[in-house]
C-alpha positions in Angstrom: 0.0 0.0 0.0 1.3 3.4 -1.0 2.2 5.7 2.0 4.4 8.7 2.3 7.0 8.2 5.0 7.0 11.9 5.8 3.6 11.4 7.4 5.5 10.2 10.5 7.3 13.6 10.6 4.0 15.4 10.2 2.6 13.9 13.4 5.6 15.3 15.4 5.5 18.7 13.7 1.8 19.1 14.4 2.3 17.8 18.0 5.1 20.4 18.6 2.8 23.1 17.2 0.0 22.4 19.6 2.2 21.7 22.7 3.9 25.1 22.0 0.8 27.0 23.2 1.5 25.9 26.8 4.6 28.2 26.8 3.4 30.9 24.6 3.5 34.4 26.0 0.7 35.8 23.8 -1.8 33.9 21.7 -3.9 35.2 18.7 -6.7 33.3 17.0 -7.0 33.7 13.3 -9.2 32.4 10.5 -7.4 29.8 8.3 -7.1 32.2 5.3 -6.4 35.2 7.5 -3.4 37.5 8.2 -1.3 35.1 10.2 1.9 36.7 9.0 1.0 40.1 10.5 0.1 38.5 13.8 3.3 36.5 14.0 5.3 39.7 13.4 4.0 40.9 16.8 5.2 37.7 18.5 1.9 36.0 18.8 1.6 32.2 18.6 -1.3 31.8 16.2 -4.2 29.3 16.7 -6.8 28.4 14.0 -10.2 27.3 15.2 -11.1 26.0 11.7 -8.2 23.5 12.1 -9.9 22.4 15.4 -13.2 22.2 13.6 -11.7 19.9 10.9 -10.1 17.8 13.7 -13.6 17.2 15.2 -14.7 16.0 11.8 -11.7 13.8 11.1 -12.1 12.1 14.5 -15.9 11.8 13.9 -16.7 13.6 17.1 -18.6 16.5 15.5 -22.0 14.9 15.9 -21.3 14.5 19.6 -20.6 18.2 20.0 -23.1 19.9 17.6 -26.2 19.4 19.8 -24.6 21.6 22.5 -24.3 24.5 20.0 -27.9 23.9 18.9 -29.1 24.2 22.5 -27.9 27.8 22.7 -29.5 28.7 19.4 -27.2 27.7 16.6 -28.9 26.0 13.6 -27.8 22.6 12.6 -27.5 23.6 9.0 -24.9 26.3 9.4 -21.2 25.7 9.3 -20.4 22.4 11.1 -16.9 23.7 11.9 -18.6 26.4 13.9 -21.2 24.2 15.6 -18.7 21.4 16.2 -16.1 23.8 17.6 -18.5 25.7 19.8 -20.2 22.5 20.9 -16.8 21.0 21.9 -16.1 24.1 24.0 -19.5 24.1 25.7 -19.1 20.4 26.7 -15.5 20.9 27.7 -14.4 18.2 25.2 -11.7 18.3 22.5 -9.9 15.8 20.2 -6.7 17.6 21.2 -6.9 15.7 24.5 -6.6 12.3 22.9 -4.2 13.4 20.2 -1.8 15.6 22.1 -2.7 15.4 25.7 -3.9 19.0 25.7 -6.7 19.8 28.2 -8.4 22.4 25.9 -8.1 25.0 23.3 -5.6 27.9 24.1 -7.0 31.1 25.6 -6.7 34.0 23.2 -5.3 37.5 23.9 -6.6 38.7 20.5 -9.0 37.2 17.9 -8.8 38.2 14.2 -11.1 37.0 11.4 -11.3 37.6 7.7 -14.7 37.3 6.0 -13.0 36.4 2.7 -14.4 32.9 3.3 -17.8 33.4 4.8 -19.8 35.5 7.3 -20.0 32.6 9.7 -16.5 33.3 11.0 -17.7 36.7 12.3 -20.3 35.1 14.5 -18.1 32.2 15.4 -15.1 34.3 16.5 -17.2 36.9 18.3 -18.8 34.1 20.4 -15.4 33.3 21.7 -14.4 36.9 22.1 -17.4 37.3 24.5 -16.5 34.1 26.3 -12.8 35.0 26.8 -13.4 38.7 27.2 -10.8 39.6 24.6 -10.9 42.0 21.6 -11.9 40.7 18.2 -10.9 42.4 14.9 -12.6 41.8 11.6 -11.4 42.3 8.0 -14.2 42.7 5.5 -13.0 42.4 1.9 -15.2 42.7 -1.2 -16.8 39.4 -2.1 -17.5 37.4 -5.3 -14.8 39.2 -7.2 -14.3 38.6 -10.9 -10.9 40.4 -11.5 -9.6 42.0 -8.4 -9.1 45.8 -8.8 -6.5 48.1 -7.3 -9.3 49.9 -5.4 -10.3 46.7 -3.8 -6.8 45.8 -2.8 -6.3 49.3 -1.3 -9.5 48.9 0.8 -8.3 45.6 2.3 -4.7 47.0 2.8 -6.0 49.8 4.9 -8.0 47.4 7.0 -4.8 45.4 7.6 -3.1 48.6 8.7 -6.0 49.5 11.0 -5.3 46.3 13.0 -1.9 47.5 14.2 -3.0 49.4 17.3 -5.0 46.5 18.6 -2.2 44.1 17.9 0.3 46.3 19.7 -2.0 46.6 22.7 -2.7 42.9 22.9 0.9 41.8 22.3 2.7 44.5 24.2 5.0 44.9 21.2 5.3 47.8 18.8 4.8 47.1 15.1 8.1 46.4 13.2 7.9 46.4 9.4 11.0 44.3 9.2 9.4 41.6 11.4 6.4 41.6 9.1 8.5 41.4 6.0 10.4 38.4 7.5 7.3 36.5 8.4 5.9 37.1 4.9 9.1 35.9 3.4 9.0 32.7 5.4 5.3 32.3 4.4 6.0 32.9 0.8 8.7 30.2 0.8 6.5 27.7 2.5 3.6 28.4 0.1 5.8 28.0 -2.9 7.0 24.6 -1.6 3.4 23.6 -1.0 2.5 24.6 -4.5 5.3 22.3 -5.8 4.0 19.5 -3.6 0.5 19.8 -5.1 1.9 20.2 -8.7 3.6 16.8 -8.4 0.3 15.2 -9.1 0.6 16.4 -12.7 2.8 13.3 -13.1 1.5 9.8 -13.8 1.4 7.9 -11.6 0.5 10.7 -9.3 2.6 10.6 -6.0 0.0 12.6 -4.1 -3.8 12.7 -4.1 -6.4 15.2 -2.8 -6.8 13.0 0.2 -3.1 13.0 1.0 -3.1 16.8 0.5 -5.8 17.3 3.1 -3.5 15.7 5.7 -0.2 17.2 4.6 -1.7 20.7 4.3 -1.6 21.0 8.2 1.6 23.1 8.4 0.7 25.5 5.6 -2.5 26.2 7.4 -1.4 26.6 11.0 2.4 27.4 10.6 2.7 29.9 7.8 5.4 32.4 8.6 7.6 29.9 10.4 10.8 28.1 9.5 9.2 24.8 10.7 6.7 24.9 7.8 9.5 25.4 5.3 11.6 22.5 6.7 8.6 20.2 6.6 7.7 20.9 3.0 11.3 20.6 1.9 11.3 17.1 3.4 8.0 16.1 1.9 8.9 17.5 -1.5 12.2 15.5 -1.5 10.3 12.3 -0.9 7.7 13.0 -3.5 10.3 14.0 -6.1 12.1 10.7 -5.5 8.8 8.8 -6.0 8.2 10.7 -9.2 11.7 9.7 -10.4 11.1 6.1 -9.6 7.6 6.2 -11.1 6.0 5.3 -7.7 2.5 6.6 -7.2 -0.8 6.0 -5.6 -2.0 3.6 -8.3 0.4 2.1 -10.9 -2.1 2.4 -13.7 -4.4 5.4 -13.7 -7.6 4.7 -15.5 -9.0 8.2 -14.7 -7.9 11.4 -13.2 -10.4 13.5 -11.2 -10.7 17.0 -9.8 -12.5 17.5 -6.5 -14.3 20.8 -6.0 -15.3 21.9 -2.5 -14.6 20.8 1.0 -13.3 17.4 2.1 -15.6 15.0 3.9 -13.3 14.8 6.9 -14.9 11.8 8.6 -14.7 9.8 5.4 -11.2 10.6 4.0 -9.9 7.0 4.3 -13.1 5.5 3.0 -13.1 7.7 -0.1 -9.3 7.5 -0.7 -9.6 3.6 -0.7 -12.6 3.8 -3.0 -10.6 5.7 -5.7 -7.6 3.5 -5.3 -9.7 0.3 -5.7 -11.0 1.7 -8.9 -7.6 2.7 -10.3 -8.6 6.3 -10.2 -6.7 9.3 -8.6 -8.1 12.6 -7.4 -5.2 14.6 -8.7 -6.3 18.1 -8.0 -8.7 20.2 -5.9 -9.7 23.8 -5.2 -9.5 23.2 -1.4 -5.8 22.3 -1.1 -4.8 25.1 -3.4 -6.5 27.6 -1.0 -3.1 28.0 0.8 -1.1 28.8 -2.3 -0.5 32.6 -2.1 1.4 33.6 -5.3 1.0 37.3 -4.5 3.0 37.5 -1.3 5.8 40.0 -1.7 8.0 41.0 1.3 9.0 44.2 -0.4 5.3 45.5 -0.1 3.9 43.3 2.7 0.6 45.2 3.2 -0.5 45.5 -0.4 0.6 41.9 -1.3 -1.0 40.4 1.8 -4.3 42.2 1.0 -4.2 41.0 -2.6 -3.2 37.4 -1.6 -6.0 37.1 0.9 -8.7 38.7 -1.3 -8.1 36.9 -4.6 -8.5 33.4 -3.1 -10.8 31.0 -5.0 -13.7 31.0 -2.5 -13.9 34.8 -2.7 -14.3 34.9 -6.5 -17.2 35.1 -8.9 -18.6 32.0 -10.5 -17.1 33.0 -13.9 -13.7 33.4 -12.3 -14.1 30.1 -10.5 -15.0 28.2 -13.7 -11.9 29.6 -15.5 -9.7 28.5 -12.6 -11.2 25.0 -12.5 -10.8 24.6 -16.3 -7.2 25.7 -16.2 -6.4 23.3 -13.4 -8.2 20.5 -15.4 -5.9 21.3 -18.3 -2.8 21.4 -16.2 -3.5 18.1 -14.4 -5.1 16.2 -17.4 -8.4 15.8 -15.6 -11.0 13.4 -17.0 -13.9 14.5 -14.7 -14.9 16.8 -11.9 -16.6 15.9 -8.7 -18.5 18.7 -7.0 -19.1 18.2 -3.3 -22.2 19.9 -2.2 -21.4 20.3 1.5 -24.7 21.0 3.2 -23.5 23.2 6.0 -20.8 25.0 3.9 -22.9 27.2 1.6 -19.9 29.4 0.7 -17.6 26.7 -0.4 -20.1 24.6 -2.3 -20.3 25.4 -6.0 -23.1 23.0 -7.0 -26.2 24.9 -5.9 -26.6 27.4 -8.7 -26.0 25.3 -11.8 -22.2 25.7 -12.1 -21.6 22.0 -12.7 -24.1 21.9 -15.6 -22.8 25.2 -17.1 -19.2 23.9 -16.7 -20.0 20.7 -18.6 -21.9 22.5 -21.3 -19.1 25.1 -21.8 -16.0 22.8 -21.5 -17.4 19.2 -22.2 -15.7 17.8 -19.0 -18.0 15.3 -17.3 -19.2 16.3 -13.8 -20.7 14.5 -10.8 -22.4 16.1 -7.7 -22.3 14.2 -4.4 -24.0 15.4 -1.3 -22.3 15.4 2.1 -20.7 17.7 4.6 -17.4 18.7 6.0 -18.1 17.4 9.5 -21.7 16.5 10.0 -22.0 13.0 8.7 -25.8 13.0 9.0 -25.8 14.6 5.6 -23.6 11.9 3.9 -25.0 8.7 2.5 -22.0 6.4 2.2 -23.7 3.7 0.1 -25.3 6.1 -2.3 -22.2 8.1 -2.7 -20.0 5.1 -3.4 -22.4 3.9 -6.0 -22.5 7.3 -7.7 -18.7 7.6 -7.7 -18.1 4.1 -9.0 -20.6 4.7 -11.8 -18.9 8.0 -12.7 -15.5 6.4 -12.8 -16.9 3.6 -15.1 -18.4 6.3 -17.4 -15.1 8.2 -17.6 -13.2 5.0 -18.5 -15.8 4.1 -21.1 -15.5 7.5 -22.6 -11.7 7.3 -22.8 -12.0 4.0 -24.6 -14.5 5.4 -27.1 -12.3 8.4 -27.7 
């Protein structure tokens, strides 16, 4: 069975990250696609609640926690990261206890969110700001952008700069532009390595799948702006490059190559990964894992480039822009078909609800499949039905390739 040896290193890297909060002088919370570099430049250790939400899904604990959030008024059809994370807090339970021996989530001195992903983060992070009696700062970029304009970048840049007084107050440190430049430089190097890791799946056999990517993306999400993230991805890329040279991949003979649009189904990563392997198919590319590739980072102009990088992300784009991005990725990775995951509690990152799959197929002729599920709440996922749909889709792709 194909397995990346670097996965063992990953476990230790992530463990060190979480254990590090115990000795942190100041802690800031941040959204996963938020200004982590600016926060680190003030000396904050940075914690990401969305990572904890994903962990509740991966460990299949979310459905134990969600009812507690519902009891205080949160609907069960809003973001299951939010309801799972808040529910875990309300019940004083966390997967961090079993994984890393940590009693609970770290207490924040400052909370920062960016609504480039969704409005839910605003409600979610303000809940915890009230609980911990600490300040919360929001960045509100323009949404659903086609081509990002200089005016829009300038707007977000000024919002970044407006954070400085609160960051200084909460950290006890004055802003230092050189510190910011350095953290952005480290983040840029890490994101370029991560981009190379994902690009390795252009090879056949692919040495990395979407499902592997969701695991190995941990450091680029929670450790951007650190040397540790760079060191990890150098090691991972070395192993992957060696596998490419030796023509070692997930499956030896790829009958089909697939693009996954939308969120992972965290509680079913292994099930779905095995399903594609058994059918000699590889999910070679995705929108999700690419969310942490920030080409625009530039240490020479840290505020403007950060504003641009965090505003031009896929989830924040118009449907026309998203379709072009998906099509380009399909061309680059020689994709045979696209699976759209309609995550029932993640409205913002589900692209199957307003006819995009049908329009995409009509415009580009690439076959599409829609599967229903969720990022964490497994009540919305029918395993048997989904397996049947995916296997049928793979068979259709293989038949079409034979006919062509």
